[in-house]
Structure formats: C-alpha cells, structure tokens
DRENVO-576557 format. One record per residue (C-alpha): residue number from 1; residue in one letter; x, y, z. Coordinates in Angstrom, 3 decimals, decimal comma. Example, Ala and Ser with C-alpha at 12.3 -4.5 7.8 and 13.67 -1.06 7.14 Angstrom:
k r xx yy zz
1 a 12,300 -4,500 7,800
2 s 13,670 -1,060 7,140
***
This chain:
k r xx yy zz
1 x -21,536 -4,651 0,350
2 x -21,195 -8,061 -0,864
3 x -19,903 -10,445 2,086
4 x -16,467 -10,724 0,174
5 x -15,668 -7,367 0,330
6 x -16,610 -7,064 4,322
7 x -14,416 -9,887 4,534
8 x -11,622 -8,422 2,553
9 x -11,841 -5,091 5,038
10 x -11,859 -7,008 7,834
11 x -8,855 -8,932 7,300
12 x -6,691 -5,763 7,598
13 x -8,575 -5,168 10,701
14 x -7,698 -8,493 12,430
15 x -3,722 -7,923 11,449
16 x -4,126 -4,227 13,201
17 x -5,692 -6,019 16,316
18 x -2,331 -8,455 16,023
19 x 0,058 -5,382 15,963
20 x -1,469 -3,461 18,678
21 x -0,939 -6,730 20,766
22 x 2,316 -6,793 19,594
23 x 3,320 -3,281 19,929
24 x 1,952 -2,959 23,635
25 x 4,020 -1,148 25,974
26 x 3,820 0,698 29,112
27 x 3,293 4,267 28,879
28 x 5,018 6,841 31,251
29 x 2,079 7,698 34,097
30 x -0,793 5,995 31,895
31 x -2,594 2,173 31,331
32 x -0,905 0,113 28,563
33 x -3,975 0,636 26,434
34 x -3,057 3,045 23,698
35 x -5,274 5,892 22,651
36 x -6,878 4,290 19,185
37 x -8,875 5,643 16,094
38 x -10,292 3,246 13,268
39 x -12,365 4,081 10,528
40 x -13,276 2,623 7,164
41 x -11,556 5,150 4,855
42 x -9,503 4,713 1,205
43 x -11,166 1,532 0,490
44 x -9,831 -0,110 4,104
45 x -9,669 0,047 7,732
46 x -7,246 2,768 8,548
47 x -6,840 2,402 12,321
48 x -3,991 4,967 14,195
49 x -2,850 4,377 17,770
50 x -0,970 6,777 19,771
51 x 1,188 5,313 22,720
52 x 2,492 8,300 24,302
53 x -0,491 11,202 23,781
54 x -4,328 11,156 25,409
55 x -4,957 14,314 23,066
56 x -7,983 13,056 21,043
57 x -8,347 16,073 18,998
58 x -4,428 15,006 17,293
59 x -6,744 11,505 16,227
60 x -9,470 13,823 15,138
61 x -6,667 16,085 12,958
62 x -5,393 13,011 11,263
63 x -8,919 11,075 10,139
64 x -9,656 14,930 8,936
65 x -6,247 14,591 6,592
66 x -6,935 10,985 5,623
67 x -10,549 12,264 4,360
68 x -8,932 15,376 2,445
69 x -6,725 12,917 0,841
70 x -8,938 10,259 -0,326
71 x -10,956 13,319 -1,845
72 x -8,478 14,388 -3,739
73 x -6,530 11,227 -4,495
74 x -9,584 8,306 -5,360
75 x -10,291 6,669 -8,401
76 x -13,306 5,281 -7,476
77 x -15,009 8,860 -6,154
78 x -16,638 10,970 -8,440
79 x -14,982 14,522 -8,361
80 x -12,020 14,410 -7,345
81 x -9,040 15,746 -9,032
82 x -7,821 12,153 -9,981
83 x -11,170 11,661 -11,860
84 x -10,854 15,293 -13,311
85 x -7,257 14,594 -14,821
86 x -8,693 11,318 -16,169
87 x -11,953 13,222 -17,517
88 x -9,869 15,556 -19,020
89 x -7,783 13,198 -21,169
90 x -6,649 13,971 -24,514
91 x -8,539 17,249 -23,994
92 x -6,430 20,063 -21,694
93 x -4,051 19,864 -18,745
94 x -5,419 19,959 -15,384
95 x -4,126 22,066 -12,590
96 x -3,709 20,512 -9,184
97 x -2,903 20,804 -5,575
98 x 0,703 19,989 -4,074
99 x -0,847 16,770 -2,668
100 x -1,738 15,099 -5,889
101 x 1,142 16,819 -8,007
102 x 3,550 15,127 -5,445
103 x 2,025 11,382 -5,713
104 x 1,531 11,402 -9,738
105 x 5,277 12,896 -9,623
106 x 6,394 10,119 -7,594
107 x 4,200 7,606 -9,182
108 x 5,965 8,489 -12,644
109 x 9,358 8,012 -11,324
110 x 8,801 4,827 -9,933
111 x 6,849 3,586 -13,212
112 x 10,265 4,429 -14,707
113 x 12,360 2,868 -12,079
114 x 10,142 -0,427 -12,488
115 x 10,452 -0,143 -16,589
116 x 6,697 -0,056 -16,659
117 x 6,054 -3,086 -13,892
118 x 4,440 -0,512 -11,669
119 x 2,433 1,730 -13,856
120 x 0,069 4,558 -12,564
121 x -1,528 4,925 -16,072
122 x -2,879 1,577 -15,113
123 x -6,290 2,678 -14,454
124 x -8,253 1,800 -17,314
125 x -7,591 -1,977 -16,586
126 x -8,200 -1,482 -12,565
127 x -11,447 0,216 -13,568
128 x -12,076 -2,811 -16,007
129 x -11,820 -5,695 -13,393
130 x -12,651 -3,276 -10,250
131 x -11,616 -5,972 -7,901
132 x -12,832 -5,129 -4,447
133 x -15,517 -3,716 -5,943
134 x -19,435 -4,631 -6,075
135 x -19,085 -4,509 -9,773
136 x -15,690 -6,620 -9,885
137 x -15,711 -9,020 -12,843
138 x -13,584 -11,130 -15,446
139 x -13,169 -9,112 -18,337
140 x -12,803 -10,985 -22,125
141 x -9,935 -11,245 -23,451
142 x -11,243 -8,583 -26,185
143 x -11,957 -5,794 -23,410
144 x -8,276 -6,222 -22,590
145 x -7,017 -5,862 -25,829
146 x -9,148 -2,527 -26,229
147 x -7,752 -1,526 -23,238
148 x -3,910 -2,050 -23,236
149 x -3,071 0,957 -25,878
150 x -4,002 3,422 -23,389
151 x -1,239 2,657 -20,623
152 x 1,848 4,225 -20,742
153 x 3,548 6,756 -17,995
154 x 5,619 8,107 -20,945
155 x 2,265 9,930 -22,037
156 x 1,531 11,800 -18,734
157 x 2,917 15,092 -19,076
158 x 3,914 17,092 -16,060
159 x 4,564 20,879 -15,611
160 x 6,269 21,762 -12,904
161 x 5,715 25,615 -12,899
162 x 1,726 25,392 -13,479
163 x 1,711 22,178 -11,083
164 x -0,467 20,666 -14,103
165 x -1,111 17,212 -15,283
166 x -1,867 16,157 -18,738
167 x -2,931 12,687 -20,058
168 x -2,013 12,907 -23,797
169 x -4,764 10,370 -25,159
170 x -8,085 10,169 -24,541
171 x -9,309 7,330 -22,505
172 x -5,948 7,013 -20,253
173 x -6,844 6,945 -16,828
174 x -4,361 7,271 -13,913
175 x -4,751 5,087 -10,826
176 x -3,023 6,124 -7,263
177 x -4,453 2,809 -5,560
178 x -0,573 1,462 -5,487
179 x 0,620 4,224 -3,727
180 x -1,746 6,704 -2,220
181 x -1,738 4,569 0,669
182 x 1,753 5,168 1,398
183 x 2,005 8,742 0,823
184 x -1,050 9,220 3,284
185 x 0,622 6,932 6,165
186 x 3,859 9,416 5,281
187 x 1,463 12,422 5,577
188 x 0,042 11,305 8,923
189 x 3,564 10,654 10,504
190 x 4,633 13,965 9,832
191 x 1,393 15,388 11,017
192 x 2,338 13,498 14,652
193 x 5,733 14,992 14,503
194 x 4,242 18,486 14,039
195 x 2,033 17,696 16,771
196 x 4,935 16,294 19,536
197 x 3,404 12,554 19,104
198 x 6,941 10,545 19,528
199 x 5,134 7,022 19,875
200 x 2,481 5,488 17,429
201 x 1,667 2,910 14,724
202 x -0,230 3,916 12,168
203 x -1,999 1,459 9,855
204 x -3,681 1,774 6,611
205 x -4,804 -1,911 5,494
206 x -1,521 -3,580 5,541
207 x 0,518 -0,222 5,241
208 x 2,099 -0,134 8,348
209 x 4,108 2,924 10,031
210 x 6,352 2,353 13,167
211 x 6,298 6,074 14,226
212 x 8,835 7,244 16,543
213 x 9,766 4,193 19,342
214 x 7,859 2,801 22,079
215 x 7,955 5,103 25,152
216 x 10,564 3,331 27,007
217 x 12,939 3,618 23,971
218 x 12,890 0,643 22,811
219 x 11,693 -1,050 18,916
220 x 8,472 -1,790 17,871
221 x 7,670 -5,737 17,434
222 x 6,056 -5,748 14,061
223 x 4,184 -8,677 12,742
224 x 4,258 -9,666 9,250
225 x 1,167 -11,033 7,717
226 x 0,838 -14,650 6,621
227 x -0,446 -14,693 3,159
228 x -2,551 -17,870 3,500
229 x -5,073 -17,238 6,213
230 x -7,506 -14,519 5,991
231 x -7,561 -14,593 10,069
232 x -4,542 -12,132 10,684
233 x -2,383 -14,979 11,259
234 x 1,362 -13,667 11,223
235 x 4,593 -15,869 9,937
236 x 7,076 -13,731 12,263
237 x 7,674 -10,462 13,751
238 x 10,921 -7,631 12,062
239 x 11,923 -5,334 15,542
240 x 12,114 -1,605 14,387
241 x 11,410 2,344 14,579
242 x 10,663 4,701 12,333
243 x 10,399 2,388 9,432
244 x 7,168 1,474 6,914
245 x 6,428 -1,658 6,342
246 x 4,147 -2,676 3,129
247 x 2,818 -6,021 2,656
248 x 1,264 -6,846 -0,435
249 x -0,175 -10,066 -1,817
250 x -2,252 -12,913 -3,441
251 x -4,744 -12,692 -0,234
252 x -5,906 -8,743 -0,219
253 x -8,688 -8,451 -2,889
254 x -9,393 -10,922 -4,950
255 x -12,102 -12,157 -7,285
256 x -13,131 -15,848 -8,346
257 x -14,649 -17,510 -11,451
258 x -14,742 -20,951 -12,362
259 x -12,363 -22,203 -9,058
260 x -9,772 -19,998 -10,622
261 x -8,674 -16,668 -8,064
262 x -7,524 -13,216 -9,506
263 x -5,908 -11,168 -7,126
264 x -5,515 -7,660 -7,685
265 x -2,187 -7,049 -8,313
266 x -2,677 -6,695 -12,302
267 x -0,089 -6,318 -14,833
268 x 0,587 -2,887 -17,086
269 x 1,232 -5,453 -19,970
270 x -0,839 -8,222 -19,939
271 x -3,949 -6,494 -18,313
272 x -4,086 -9,400 -15,985
273 x -2,942 -10,606 -12,460
274 x 0,682 -11,061 -12,146
275 x 1,423 -15,027 -11,691
276 x 4,507 -16,155 -10,228
277 x 6,130 -18,233 -6,925
278 x 5,213 -14,990 -4,640
279 x 2,321 -15,396 -2,214
280 x 3,075 -11,995 -0,376
281 x 6,025 -9,537 -0,242
282 x 6,812 -7,268 2,268
283 x 9,083 -4,132 1,827
284 x 10,525 -2,239 4,547
285 x 11,347 1,763 4,086
286 x 11,925 5,237 5,534
287 x 9,005 6,231 3,674
288 x 5,667 4,458 3,373
289 x 5,125 6,279 -0,461
290 x 8,201 4,444 -1,682
291 x 7,056 0,984 0,134
292 x 3,921 0,795 -1,377
293 x 5,004 1,582 -5,097
294 x 8,061 -0,823 -4,848
295 x 5,377 -3,597 -3,181
296 x 3,924 -4,205 -6,639
297 x 7,015 -3,692 -8,960
298 x 9,227 -6,569 -6,448
299 x 5,841 -8,657 -6,436
300 x 6,324 -8,316 -10,577
301 x 9,647 -9,215 -10,972
302 x 9,687 -12,839 -8,414
303 x 12,458 -13,836 -6,139
304 x 15,552 -13,907 -8,002
305 x 14,868 -10,532 -9,827
306 x 13,084 -8,676 -7,024
307 x 16,091 -9,622 -4,059
308 x 18,758 -8,488 -6,947
309 x 16,748 -4,758 -7,291
310 x 15,810 -4,337 -3,610
311 x 19,518 -4,765 -3,152
312 x 20,455 -2,161 -5,779
313 x 18,141 0,318 -3,456
314 x 19,550 2,168 -0,513
315 x 17,906 1,980 2,874
316 x 14,902 -0,564 1,305
317 x 14,455 -4,370 2,305
318 x 12,103 -6,533 1,407
319 x 10,587 -9,984 3,028
320 x 9,674 -12,698 -0,197
321 x 6,725 -15,842 1,210
322 x 6,533 -17,914 -2,145
323 x 3,604 -20,064 -2,567
324 x 5,690 -22,954 -1,093
325 x 6,098 -21,453 2,379
326 x 9,455 -20,347 2,111
327 x 10,647 -17,137 3,215
328 x 13,631 -14,660 1,861
329 x 14,844 -11,625 3,497
330 x 17,303 -9,312 2,511
331 x 20,540 -8,922 4,230
332 x 19,385 -5,507 6,207
333 x 16,659 -7,681 7,960
334 x 18,495 -10,719 8,954
335 x 19,436 -9,047 12,767
336 x 15,923 -7,932 13,263
337 x 13,330 -10,561 11,596
338 x 12,400 -13,536 13,331
339 x 10,147 -16,389 12,077
340 x 7,668 -17,712 14,278
341 x 5,500 -19,994 12,354
342 x 6,673 -23,535 12,163
343 x 4,758 -23,763 8,713
344 x 7,321 -21,580 7,087
345 x 10,673 -21,976 6,348
346 x 13,590 -19,625 6,287
347 x 15,357 -19,879 2,776
348 x 18,601 -17,631 3,091
***
C-alpha cells in the first residue's frame, strides 16, 4: 500500500476523531467515552461508536455485517456478486441476494433521476483510472474513448420476480462505490435499532450517520469537512439527529501527474473527473444511501443547478463549499448550521 493511499485513508479517521470529540456526551451511569470500534473496510476506515451500550457483541455483529456486504458489493474484490454480474455482461443474467438487488435498483433510480450524472454502470472508467488503488493511472484519451460506449444504466436489466441482474453488453461493469457505503450505513443503523441502541455515531469514511440522539436527549453536533485540509479540519457544524451526513469532494482520493490533480468523482459522459467550482459537497438526508448517490449527482451539477435540484427533493438538504472558500446552504439547514472557520464565508 503506497504512502498516498495510506494518507487518504488516515484522513477520514482524523475526521472521525474530531467527530467523536464533537459528539461526546454524558451517559447514564457511564463515563463520557463511547464504546467504539474501527476497522479498515470498504476501502476506508469504518468506525462505530455506541454511547448508550457497553455490549461489545453488538459491535462485533455490526462489523461482521459490514464484511459481509463488502464481500458482496465490492468491484475491487474477486468473487463478489458484483464481480460475477460484470463477468456475465452480455452473456446471461445473474441471480443475486436481496442486498445486491436493492442497491442496484436504487442505483438505477438515482441514475435516472440525475439523467446519468450519477451512473452505476461507470465501472469501465472507474477501473481504468483505479484512483485510490496501487494501480492508479491517468489514462490516455484513446483508452477513455474505448470505454465510454460501455457506459449506460439503461442497459442494466432487472427481473424483480427472479432477482436477477443482466448487463446487456459485453464489457459493461457496474460500480456500486458511489452508493454502497450509504447503503451499509443504513443497514448498520437498522441493526443497532434491533439491538436496542438509541445513541450512536456511524462513520464510513465521510458517510456519517447520527443514530438517534445523545443519551441526554439533545442533538448531535457533527463537523463538516474542510475540503482544503488533510488534517481533519472542519468549516463548521450542524446539530441533528437520526440523519445521514455524506460528504464528498476533491480532497478525498486523487492522483497527480505533471502537477495536475485528478480527483475520483468521474463523469460517465467524458470519462474525466468533473470540473466545476465545487470543492466539497455535503448531503443531509434521512437515508444514507440517498445522500451517497446524491453527493455525486449534486457535485456534478455545480452550485446553481445543484441547489435547484436539492430543493426539488423532499427531506434532502445540502452544503456546497466552493474553491473560492464560499459556503452555500439550502434553506432546511439555516437554523442548524454554524460556520466556525474564519477562512470561509457564508454566501447565502
């Protein structure tokens, strides 16, 4: 594992640390320290902190579930169901489990909603760049041109009765990296509810879920990442409960060549990273799977169109951070967002 990859994985961990400080609270008959566990899974540091339970078995169940989902949904692991779906592209449908079917179906839903700005069939381009992996490279225009025709969510065929998924053209590849972590966060939250946990923070490398409220009944205070620092810095905080906070930006994963940085948010239309005024985007939603998919879509739209898009969807809010250090927030966050970093200016 290269130093750059290690650094990109450590950065979310630093944010997790800052979040735990922000989220710290007094528990009934307990110390203020949560019961926490962290592991490197799904290409990032996964941390779950329980604030009203000392039961380590709950955390073991959580991480067993994350490992199960990774073994099913990853494009970078051999032998997963997603791997099998891609191998059978243009050949035959593949019967899948409920998890995979639900994620792919939701992915197609958001691919349609965004008119292809977010597209789960972007796999051929994602594999070509492999940003965040040891084999990462800046591809040639010829290589990109060869793979662009293989992208198209409309050529993914679902069979609800048989739970099968079929990619109609050989060489197609689905990539659930833009939605799988969100789905996993939702599954973890549901599992914690089943186990009676009412106060927890779930963090999957930028996908944060504020599960319930603090044990004292107050809201969590969650830090919003500064997209220009790799030290876990924040621009401000929001106070909320039972909400997903998904942050994505140009700082997360990238490769550099000839002095140019290429971030990981790739356009299914051009095959290159999206280029606009946005440095970071945070989506606040009830479900993390929605926030995960929307973070890519809204990033691609830019501030003006992104604001219009978010405002057209119920129960979704967003924070936009631009490259000139301006912060734009949707109306639903104006009472709960606090800007604390003097390097940034609230623009609306």
